[in-house]
Each structure stands twice: as structure tokens, then as C-alpha cells.
C-alpha positions in Angstrom: 68.9 116.3 -83.3 66.0 117.8 -82.3 62.7 116.1 -83.4 61.9 119.4 -85.5 65.1 119.5 -87.4 65.0 115.6 -88.5 63.8 114.7 -91.8 60.2 113.2 -91.6 59.2 110.4 -93.9 56.4 112.9 -95.4 59.6 115.5 -96.8 60.8 111.9 -99.1 57.9 109.8 -99.9 55.0 110.5 -102.3 51.7 111.3 -100.5 49.7 107.9 -101.1 52.8 106.0 -100.5 53.2 108.4 -96.9 49.5 107.6 -96.4 49.8 103.6 -96.7 53.2 103.5 -94.6 51.4 105.6 -91.9 48.6 103.3 -92.0 50.7 100.3 -91.5 51.3 101.4 -87.7 47.9 100.7 -86.7 48.7 96.8 -88.1 50.4 94.1 -85.9 53.8 95.3 -86.3 56.6 95.3 -83.8 56.8 98.9 -83.0 56.4 100.1 -79.4 53.7 102.4 -78.8 52.9 102.3 -82.8 48.6 102.6 -81.8 48.9 104.3 -78.5 47.3 107.6 -78.3 50.2 108.8 -76.8 52.2 108.4 -80.0 49.6 108.0 -82.6 49.6 111.9 -83.1 53.7 112.0 -83.6 53.6 109.0 -86.1 51.3 111.2 -88.0 52.9 114.3 -88.2 55.9 112.1 -89.4 54.1 111.1 -92.2 51.8 114.3 -92.9 48.6 112.6 -92.2 45.5 112.8 -89.8 45.3 110.1 -87.4 41.9 107.5 -88.2 39.2 109.4 -85.6 35.8 108.7 -85.0 33.7 109.9 -82.0 34.4 107.4 -78.6 30.8 105.6 -78.6 31.4 106.6 -74.5 31.8 110.0 -75.4 27.9 111.6 -75.1 27.6 109.7 -72.1 30.6 112.1 -70.4 30.0 115.1 -72.2 26.2 114.5 -70.4 27.5 113.9 -67.1 30.3 117.0 -67.2 27.8 119.9 -68.3 29.7 122.6 -65.4 26.9 125.5 -67.7 24.5 123.8 -66.1 26.2 123.0 -63.1 26.4 119.3 -63.8 30.0 117.4 -62.6 30.6 114.1 -60.9 33.8 112.2 -60.4 34.7 109.8 -63.2 36.4 106.4 -63.7 37.1 104.9 -66.8 38.0 101.5 -66.9 38.6 98.6 -69.2 41.2 96.9 -71.4 44.3 98.3 -73.1 42.9 99.6 -76.4 39.7 100.6 -75.4 39.6 104.7 -75.7 40.2 105.7 -72.3 43.1 107.5 -73.2 41.7 109.4 -75.9 38.5 109.8 -74.0 40.3 111.8 -71.2 41.8 114.2 -73.6 38.4 115.1 -75.2 37.3 115.8 -71.6 40.4 117.9 -70.9 39.6 119.9 -73.8 36.5 120.4 -73.7 37.0 121.3 -70.1 39.5 124.3 -71.3 42.3 122.6 -70.8 45.2 123.6 -72.7 47.8 121.8 -74.5 49.7 121.1 -71.8 48.1 117.3 -72.3 50.4 117.2 -75.0 50.9 113.3 -76.6 53.7 111.8 -77.1 56.8 110.6 -74.7 56.5 114.5 -73.1 53.0 113.5 -71.6 51.8 114.3 -67.8 49.9 111.8 -66.0 48.4 113.8 -63.7 46.8 117.3 -64.4 44.3 119.8 -62.4 41.9 122.6 -63.7 40.1 124.9 -62.6 36.4 124.9 -63.6 33.6 127.4 -63.5 30.7 125.3 -62.6 27.1 127.5 -62.6 29.3 130.0 -60.7 31.3 128.2 -58.5 35.0 127.5 -58.8 35.6 124.0 -58.5 39.2 121.8 -58.9 39.5 118.6 -61.6 42.3 116.8 -61.6 43.0 114.1 -64.0 44.4 110.7 -63.3 45.3 109.7 -67.3 47.5 107.0 -66.9 46.7 105.3 -63.4 49.2 103.0 -64.3 52.2 104.9 -64.4 50.8 107.0 -61.2 50.3 104.3 -58.9 53.3 102.6 -57.7 54.3 99.4 -59.0 53.9 96.0 -58.0 55.4 95.4 -54.2 56.0 99.3 -53.5 54.5 102.0 -51.2 52.9 104.4 -52.0 53.9 107.8 -51.4 52.3 110.1 -48.9 51.8 112.9 -51.7 50.1 110.0 -53.8 47.9 108.5 -50.3 46.4 112.1 -49.5 45.5 112.4 -53.4 43.6 108.8 -53.2 42.0 110.2 -49.7 41.0 113.2 -51.5 39.2 111.1 -54.4 37.5 108.9 -51.7 36.3 112.1 -50.1 35.2 114.0 -52.9 33.0 110.6 -53.9 31.7 109.7 -50.3 30.9 113.7 -49.4 30.5 116.0 -53.0 33.3 118.9 -52.5 34.6 121.8 -54.8 37.4 119.2 -56.2 36.6 115.9 -58.9 38.2 113.4 -59.8 38.6 112.1 -63.6 40.9 109.0 -63.6 41.6 106.4 -66.5 42.6 102.8 -65.7 42.9 99.2 -66.9 40.8 97.3 -65.3 43.8 95.0 -63.3 45.5 97.6 -62.6 42.5 99.2 -61.0 41.8 96.7 -58.8 45.4 95.7 -58.1 46.1 99.0 -57.0 43.5 99.7 -54.8 44.6 96.3 -52.9 47.9 97.1 -52.5 46.9 100.6 -50.3 47.5 100.9 -46.7 45.3 99.1 -44.4 43.5 101.6 -42.5 43.6 104.0 -44.9 40.0 105.5 -45.8 41.1 104.8 -49.6 41.4 101.2 -48.9 38.2 100.9 -47.7 36.7 102.1 -51.4 37.9 98.9 -53.3 35.2 97.3 -51.7 33.0 99.6 -54.2 35.3 99.4 -56.8 34.8 95.6 -57.0 31.7 95.8 -56.6 31.0 98.4 -59.4 33.1 96.0 -61.6 31.2 92.4 -60.9 27.8 94.2 -61.4 28.6 96.0 -64.4 27.0 99.0 -62.6 27.8 102.7 -63.4 26.8 104.4 -60.3 26.0 103.3 -56.3 23.0 105.8 -54.6 25.5 106.5 -52.3 28.4 107.9 -53.9 28.7 110.7 -56.5 30.4 108.6 -59.1 30.0 107.4 -62.9 32.0 104.4 -63.3 32.4 103.3 -67.2 34.0 100.0 -68.0 34.5 100.4 -71.7 35.0 96.8 -72.1 31.1 96.5 -72.5 31.1 98.5 -75.4 29.7 96.3 -78.2 32.4 95.1 -80.9 29.4 95.5 -83.2 29.4 99.2 -82.4 33.0 100.0 -82.6 33.4 97.9 -86.0 30.6 99.9 -87.9 32.0 103.4 -86.9 35.6 102.4 -87.9 34.5 101.1 -91.1 33.3 104.1 -91.9 36.2 106.4 -90.4 38.6 104.2 -92.3 36.8 103.7 -95.9 35.8 107.5 -96.1 39.2 108.7 -96.0 40.1 111.3 -98.9 43.7 109.9 -99.3 41.9 106.4 -100.7 41.9 108.8 -104.1 44.6 107.4 -104.8 43.2 105.0 -106.4 41.5 107.6 -108.9 44.1 109.9 -109.0 47.1 107.4 -109.3 46.1 104.4 -111.1 49.2 104.1 -113.2 51.0 103.2 -110.5 51.3 99.4 -109.9 50.5 100.1 -105.9 47.1 101.7 -106.7 45.8 100.0 -110.0 43.0 97.4 -110.2 46.0 94.7 -109.9 46.6 95.9 -106.8 46.0 93.4 -103.8 45.3 96.6 -102.2 43.1 98.0 -104.3 41.1 94.7 -104.5 40.9 94.3 -100.4 39.5 98.0 -100.4 37.1 96.9 -102.8 35.6 94.2 -101.1 35.9 95.7 -97.7 33.8 98.3 -99.1 31.3 96.0 -100.6 27.4 96.2 -98.4 27.2 92.7 -98.5 30.8 91.4 -97.4 30.2 94.5 -94.2 27.1 92.9 -93.3 28.5 89.8 -93.1 32.0 90.8 -91.2 29.3 93.4 -88.8 27.3 90.4 -88.1 30.3 88.1 -87.0 31.3 91.2 -84.5 27.6 91.2 -83.4 27.9 87.3 -82.7 31.2 88.0 -80.8 29.4 90.1 -78.7 27.0 87.8 -78.1 29.1 85.3 -76.6 30.5 87.5 -74.0 34.2 88.4 -76.3 34.8 91.9 -76.3 37.5 93.1 -78.9 39.3 97.1 -78.1 38.7 99.7 -80.5 42.8 99.5 -81.0 42.4 95.9 -82.0 39.6 96.4 -84.7 41.8 99.2 -86.3 44.6 96.8 -86.3 42.1 94.1 -87.8 40.9 96.5 -90.9 44.5 97.5 -91.4 45.5 93.6 -91.4 42.7 93.5 -93.8 43.5 95.1 -96.6 48.1 95.0 -95.9 48.4 91.5 -94.9 50.7 89.4 -96.2 52.8 86.6 -95.0 55.5 87.4 -97.0 56.0 90.5 -96.5 58.1 92.6 -94.0 56.1 92.0 -90.6 53.6 90.4 -92.5 52.4 93.9 -93.8 52.9 95.0 -97.3 54.8 98.3 -97.8 53.8 100.4 -101.0 57.0 98.8 -103.3 55.5 95.5 -101.8 52.6 96.1 -103.0 54.0 96.9 -106.5 55.9 94.1 -106.6 53.1 92.0 -105.9 50.9 93.6 -108.3 53.4 93.1 -110.7 53.2 89.0 -110.4 49.7 86.7 -110.4 50.1 86.2 -107.1 48.0 89.2 -105.5 46.0 85.7 -104.2 48.9 85.7 -101.5 47.5 89.3 -100.0 43.5 88.3 -100.4 41.5 90.0 -97.0 39.7 86.5 -96.9 42.7 85.0 -95.1 44.4 88.2 -93.4 40.7 89.0 -91.8 41.6 86.0 -89.5 45.1 86.5 -89.3 46.0 83.6 -91.7 49.4 86.1 -93.3 50.4 85.9 -89.3 52.5 83.0 -88.0 50.2 81.4 -84.8 52.2 82.4 -82.3 51.6 86.3 -83.5 47.9 85.6 -84.2 48.0 84.4 -80.3 48.7 87.9 -79.1 45.5 89.6 -80.1 41.7 89.3 -78.8 40.4 90.2 -82.0 42.0 86.9 -83.7 41.2 84.7 -80.6 37.5 85.5 -81.0 37.4 85.3 -84.4 39.5 81.7 -84.5 36.6 80.6 -82.5 34.6 80.4 -85.6 36.6 77.9 -86.9 36.2 79.6 -90.3 37.7 77.6 -93.2 38.4 74.8 -91.0 34.4 74.0 -90.5 32.7 72.9 -94.1 30.5 69.8 -95.2 30.4 67.6 -98.0 28.8 70.0 -100.4 30.4 72.8 -99.6 34.3 71.0 -100.3 32.3 69.2 -103.6 31.7 73.0 -104.7 35.2 73.9 -104.2 37.1 71.0 -105.5 34.7 69.8 -107.9 32.2 73.1 -109.7 34.3 73.6 -111.7 34.1 70.3 -113.6 31.1 69.0 -112.1 27.5 70.1 -113.9 25.9 69.4 -110.6 27.8 72.1 -109.4 28.8 74.2 -112.5 26.4 77.0 -112.0 26.9 77.6 -108.7 30.9 77.4 -108.6 30.4 80.4 -111.2 28.4 82.7 -109.4 30.0 82.1 -106.7 33.7 81.7 -106.8 34.4 81.4 -111.1 32.9 85.0 -111.4 34.3 87.1 -108.8 36.2 89.5 -110.9 38.5 90.6 -107.9 40.2 87.2 -106.4 38.5 84.3 -109.2 41.4 83.4 -111.0 43.8 81.7 -108.4 46.2 79.4 -110.4 47.9 78.5 -107.4 44.9 77.0 -106.1 44.0 75.4 -109.5 47.2 73.5 -109.6 46.9 72.4 -106.0 43.1 71.3 -106.5 44.3 69.7 -109.7 47.1 67.5 -107.6 44.9 66.6 -105.3 42.1 65.4 -107.9 44.6 63.5 -109.5 45.7 62.1 -105.9 49.4 62.8 -106.8 51.0 61.9 -103.2 53.4 65.1 -102.3 52.4 65.8 -98.5 53.9 69.2 -99.3 51.3 70.0 -101.9 48.9 68.9 -99.7 49.6 70.8 -96.7 49.7 73.8 -99.4 46.4 72.2 -100.7 44.0 72.0 -97.3 45.7 76.0 -95.8 44.5 76.8 -99.7 41.3 75.4 -99.2 40.7 77.0 -96.4 40.9 80.7 -97.7 39.1 79.6 -100.4 35.6 78.7 -97.8 36.6 81.8 -96.1 36.1 83.5 -99.6 32.9 81.5 -100.3 31.5 82.3 -96.7 31.6 86.3 -97.7 30.0 85.6 -101.2 26.9 83.5 -99.9 23.7 85.2 -99.4 21.8 84.7 -96.3 18.8 82.4 -96.4 19.8 80.1 -98.5 19.0 76.9 -96.5 21.0 75.1 -98.8 24.0 77.2 -99.0 23.8 78.8 -95.4 27.3 80.4 -94.9 27.2 79.6 -91.2 27.4 75.8 -92.2 30.8 76.9 -92.9 31.7 77.9 -89.2 31.3 76.2 -86.0 28.0 77.8 -85.0 26.2 76.2 -87.7 23.0 77.2 -86.0 24.1 80.9 -86.1 21.5 82.2 -88.6 18.4 80.5 -86.3 19.8 82.6 -83.4 20.3 86.0 -85.9 16.8 85.5 -87.6 14.7 84.0 -85.1 16.1 85.1 -81.5 18.2 88.2 -82.1 15.8 90.0 -84.8 12.4 89.7 -83.0 14.6 90.6 -79.8 15.4 93.5 -80.7 12.4 94.5 -83.0 10.0 93.9 -79.6 8.2 90.9 -80.8 8.3 87.7 -78.8 10.5 84.9 -79.8 8.8 81.9 -81.9 7.1 78.8 -79.2 8.9 76.5 -81.8 12.4 77.9 -80.9 11.4 77.5 -77.5 10.1 74.1 -77.5 14.0 73.1 -79.1 15.7 74.6 -76.4 13.5 72.9 -73.8 14.1 69.4 -76.0 17.6 70.4 -75.0 17.6 70.7 -71.5 15.1 67.9 -70.9 17.6 65.2 -72.6 20.6 67.0 -70.2 18.5 67.0 -67.2 17.1 63.6 -67.5 19.5 61.8 -69.5 17.2 60.1 -71.2 16.5 60.8 -75.1 13.5 62.4 -75.0 11.7 64.1 -77.9 9.6 67.4 -78.5 7.6 67.6 -75.3 5.2 70.4 -74.6 7.2 71.0 -71.3 10.3 71.0 -69.4 10.8 68.3 -66.4 12.3 69.4 -63.2 13.8 66.0 -62.2 16.8 64.3 -59.8 18.7 61.2 -59.5 18.4 59.1 -56.6 19.7 60.8 -54.3 18.2 63.9 -55.2 21.0 65.5 -56.6 22.0 66.5 -60.2 23.0 63.1 -61.2 23.7 61.7 -64.7 20.1 59.7 -64.8 17.6 61.5 -63.1 14.7 59.8 -63.6 13.1 60.9 -60.2 10.1 63.3 -61.2 9.5 66.7 -59.0 7.8 69.0 -61.4 6.9 70.2 -64.9 6.5 73.7 -66.4 4.5 73.6 -69.8 5.3 75.7 -72.4 1.7 77.6 -72.8 1.6 79.6 -69.8 -0.9 78.3 -67.0 -3.2 79.9 -64.8 -0.6 79.5 -61.7 2.0 81.3 -63.7 4.5 78.9 -64.8 5.9 80.1 -67.7 9.4 79.8 -70.4 10.3 82.7 -72.6 13.1 84.2 -74.1 13.0 87.9 -72.6 15.9 90.5 -73.9 18.0 92.0 -71.0 20.7 95.1 -71.9 20.8 93.7 -75.7 21.2 89.5 -74.7 18.7 86.9 -75.3 17.7 85.2 -71.6 15.7 82.1 -70.9 13.9 82.1 -68.3 11.6 80.1 -66.2 9.1 81.2 -64.2 7.1 79.0 -61.5 4.1 80.6 -60.0 3.3 84.1 -60.4 5.6 85.7 -57.4 8.8 86.1 -59.8 10.2 82.5 -58.9 12.8 81.4 -61.3 15.7 80.9 -63.1 17.5 82.4 -65.5 19.6 81.2 -68.5 21.4 84.1 -70.6 21.4 82.7 -74.0 24.7 83.3 -75.2 25.4 82.2 -79.0 27.7 79.2 -78.0 24.8 77.9 -75.4 22.4 78.4 -78.3 24.5 76.4 -80.4 25.1 73.5 -77.6 21.5 73.1 -76.8 20.8 72.9 -80.3 23.1 70.4 -81.2 21.5 68.3 -78.3 18.1 68.2 -79.5 19.1 67.5 -82.7 21.0 64.3 -81.0 24.0 65.4 -80.2 25.8 63.9 -77.2 25.7 66.8 -74.4 30.0 66.6 -74.3 30.7 66.3 -77.4 30.3 69.6 -77.8 31.2 71.4 -74.6 31.7 70.5 -71.6 31.5 74.0 -70.1 28.3 74.7 -72.2 26.8 71.1 -70.1 27.8 72.2 -67.1 26.4 75.7 -67.0 22.8 73.7 -68.2 23.2 71.4 -65.1 24.2 74.8 -62.9 20.7 76.0 -64.5 19.1 73.2 -63.8 20.1 73.1 -59.7 19.2 77.4 -59.9 15.7 76.0 -60.5 15.7 73.1 -58.3 16.4 75.4 -55.8 13.5 77.8 -56.5 10.9 75.1 -56.9 12.3 74.1 -53.0 12.0 77.5 -51.7 8.3 78.0 -53.3 7.3 74.3 -51.9 8.1 74.9 -48.6 6.8 78.3 -48.7 3.2 76.9 -50.1 3.2 74.2 -47.2 1.8 71.9 -50.2 1.5 68.1 -49.3 4.6 66.0 -50.3 3.6 64.7 -54.4 3.7 60.9 -54.9 7.1 59.9 -55.6 7.0 59.3 -59.0 9.6 58.2 -62.0 9.7 58.8 -65.5 10.2 56.0 -68.1 10.3 56.8 -71.8 8.3 55.7 -74.2 7.7 55.4 -78.2 9.1 58.5 -80.1 10.8 59.6 -77.0 7.4 60.5 -75.0 7.9 60.4 -71.2 5.4 58.4 -68.6 5.6 58.4 -64.9 5.4 55.8 -63.0 3.8 55.9 -59.2 5.6 54.4 -56.3 4.1 54.0 -53.1 6.5 55.8 -50.7 5.7 59.4 -50.3 8.9 62.1 -50.9 
């Protein structure tokens, strides 16, 4: 039976049910191709709805680079991870440049097509390679003469502009692997070095090549999430909550209705966007595909449903019970409705998992959750933050488990269930707490307990063009001093450069070399936090000629230095961060030694650092010269 002749879901399902069933396809379901741009339109046609769509963050960049009427054309390479929207972007460009519907979505699509385009009165050929993974030979296979010729034409177009342009979409791994597989001696093979340099240096072009190289994996997750939230929440299909409120699936008793209300709440969205922003600040990227997957799973997730996502009838069944809490958005956001192996398939859940939200806590928070309903010290906060929650404040399952735990009933199964339920209650609390309350700081429910300070005192001023407060830099310097010297130094007004007896970065480095004062000096030494391409960077400068070293201040590094400054042992939080800080020291020491050699200054007298009261450091001079 041809596709147009078979019965489609839209012919048998009410519109609202068709909408929910279609939406499930964006979630973590076991349906091949359910989320790819090549097949999503077919699914949308089946259910009689429009796909989720928002303007790609890089579309304006492409439009600016490709304006034939103004005489602007260039070669384009779009790369990134699967799901970053490469194919959708090329479809859009194909259409804008006058391409017809031969570039059909679905299984009959072409991997390569070409257009004749008028570029300011000059006829040019534009070749589109929509799927470089499908165009290039599989690993171990040889390039055909036809395809090798095409790649050599691409390199000529990039190196010596002609009337031919190429627009290519490729996953970054396939791009490098395919170029490396080109025959030795071919003109195209040599271009692999340019590709690798553009990827490694995160550059979009070079002075010697007519190319725009866009790595979509560099898009900000928070920006994508903001667009996706706006797109999803604004859909007119959600009128089902008003028009069909008598239907249990769309009534206030429905977990879908409750999850939608929470996802629409401004404070909830701000906290969710803050998590995405901090993922960006840790260098963790989430693709467009997985952002949509996250939001759909948040709305429809339910561990006991088929494929762990609710169908309309499953929503109705759950709404008729007192178990709506089983599908609460707070656990779904972190993949709690999915088996661990399924969670691990998706970067979005792995990245959110780095916050350990639900697994980290304090005595105050757990006392509030466990004893707050009865303890006078917590009753007011418990009522305001938890019991008065009109959507998921009534959770009889948690109450039964809580009473069993408080009464010390020995039931291992109940204890495990209580631990799991308590984790979801911590997540609910995280999204309901206000910012700025040091007593009930929501970020204390994550592994990044300094996240509030990082956001307010580093990111906020940096994004507003203001300097980071000296007290923050002083805390970072304290952490550096403790790691670099190997001594439990206190808050000092300078950063010490020191080595071990073998003049290496030994664990105990008490041979004094130099110190950089926190206050800028006449020599040009300074310590500051700069913002570069949206990321804070701790910069230590030596002298006036720009010598020094940089330390990109990801959230995890800020947390690490803050904890060490607070007394934590360096290896207790992150061995990797400790190694990064020592590598930073080595770079700065290298610059210091170069500066000394070039200045011709006489060798300083050898001195040893010793620790005094309250973590102070003093220098004991020895008679031997350096």
C-alpha cells in the first residue's frame, strides 16, 4: 500500500491525542529516525500537525554570508554533533537560494544536489552535499573517481575562487575521518590540515581560503533551550487544556497539565536556563535534538508507561488515580523515568547528571524535607516551599515512605524507595527555592555549591562589562597558593611562584621565585578575570609586555579553587582539576623564566618559604645563589 493510501493516525485520533502522540516522537523512544530532519515531516504529515520549529541560531550568519543579489557568496562547511540542525539549515539555504522541492525530506532524499544561482549578474553553480556521511565512502572503502574529483573541485573553489561554490554538512568525526581517507598525493588530501586547524582552533575562516566553517557544537546550550522553550510552550495545540478540560488527559488532574504549568512558570524556566548556562560554562554542549528530547521527556515521562513516555490513554489512566506524582517533571528532567542504560545514551542527561541534583544535600534541607511537616523549626518553610505546592505538594507515596523511615521500620525495599523518592523531593525543592537566600541556597542541592557565587560574582559582572570583585580573585588566589606551594596558606595579598628543591612542580614547592601582588604594580604585574567569547578567564600577567598565562575559569574549576580555599584537599574534589591548576603553574613559571633570561637581571638569592601564624608565608634567605 502506498503511503498516501494507508490510514494515518490523524484519521483515527482526536486532534489533541494526535498532537501528544506526535510529540512523543521527539522523546527518547525506540523509533528509528523519529527525530531526524529527514523524517520528521513525514511523521508530522501522519498526525496532521506542524513540526516543532524555531529559527536556527546560526541561520542569520548563513544569510549574511550568502546574499547572491549583493554579490556575496562563499563556500560553507557546517559541522558539529548529530542533532545540531545541520540538515535543517541546509534545507533552509537550499530553499532561499531558489531550490525546488527535489530536496524532499524523508527516505527519498538526495545527499547531493546543485543549483544555478545568479550572483550579481554572474551565473554560478552551487553544489549542496546535505549528508557528507552518506556521500563519503564507508571506512575502509576507496573513493570513487567521481567523488574524488568533486572533492578536488571543492578545494580549488576554496583556494582559488571560481564560479563554483560548495555547501557541505558533516558530523565533525566523519568530516576528519573522511578527509584522512583521501588518497595520498591528491590535492584534496592536503586540505585535511586546514580542516583540522579550523576545528582545533575553533575558527570560522582563514586568510588564505574562501570558506565559512561553522562548528554548530559551539552554540550555547542555554540559547538553544530558550528558543526551544518558547517554541514548544507557544504551540496553539495546548488549547486542549481549556477546550477539553473535561477530558482526564487534559484536566487539572492530569500530570501532563501539571507538568505544563510548571514548565511555563517563569521561576522554573529561569532555574532550568541557569542549569543550561552552567553546562555551557563547563564546556558541555547539548544539541537541538536532545534539548527537544529533554523538554518532551519532562512533559510526558513516566517510568511505567510504554517506552517510558505517556500515551494519551496512559495519561487518562494516571489522572484517575492519586499517582500523578509518578510522572512529575522534577524527576523527568533528569531522566529518572528512564533505565540507567537508557539515560546514558543521551548527552543531555549525562550533562545534567554532573550536577548530581537530588543526590547532593545538606542536613538543613533533609531536615526540612523529612521532619518539616512536624518540627516547629521548619513548619513555616515547609508549608511555603513544599506543602503549599498546588501541583505536586500532595504526595501520599512519599508520606508513607517518610513515616516508615521516621519510625525506623526495617524494610530494605521501602528504604530504597524512600531514597529514590527523597531525591525527587530535593529536585522539586531546588526549583521552588528563591535565589539569594544564603540559608536556603538552591545550589547547595548540587555538587557545585559555589554556583551562586560564580553566577552572581563572576558571570553577571563579566557580561555587564564590570570588573570581578577583588574578594573573588582573592579566594581564587588562596586556592592557587595552597596547591602551588603545597602548604595550608591563608588569605594573602599576592600569588606565590615557587618550585621544589629539584626546581619542578613538586607537591611541596617551598623554593621562592617570585610573587604577583593582587594590586597592580608599576612593573605591570596584575591578576584579573577577563571575559573572552563568553567565558571568564583568570589572567596572571608578568610585566608590561603581555607575558603571563591564562586559566579558563569553567564552573568546575571555580568550584575546585573555592573549595580548596575553604580547606578541602585538592585531590578530594577533582584530580583532573588539580592537574589543570598545576599545568597552569608550569605555564606561568615558563613565562617567568623567559622573562628573567631576556631581562638580564642578576640571579635572585635563594630563599625558602615557611608558614607562620594564620597561614602567612615568610621567606628565609639562604647563602647559596640561584
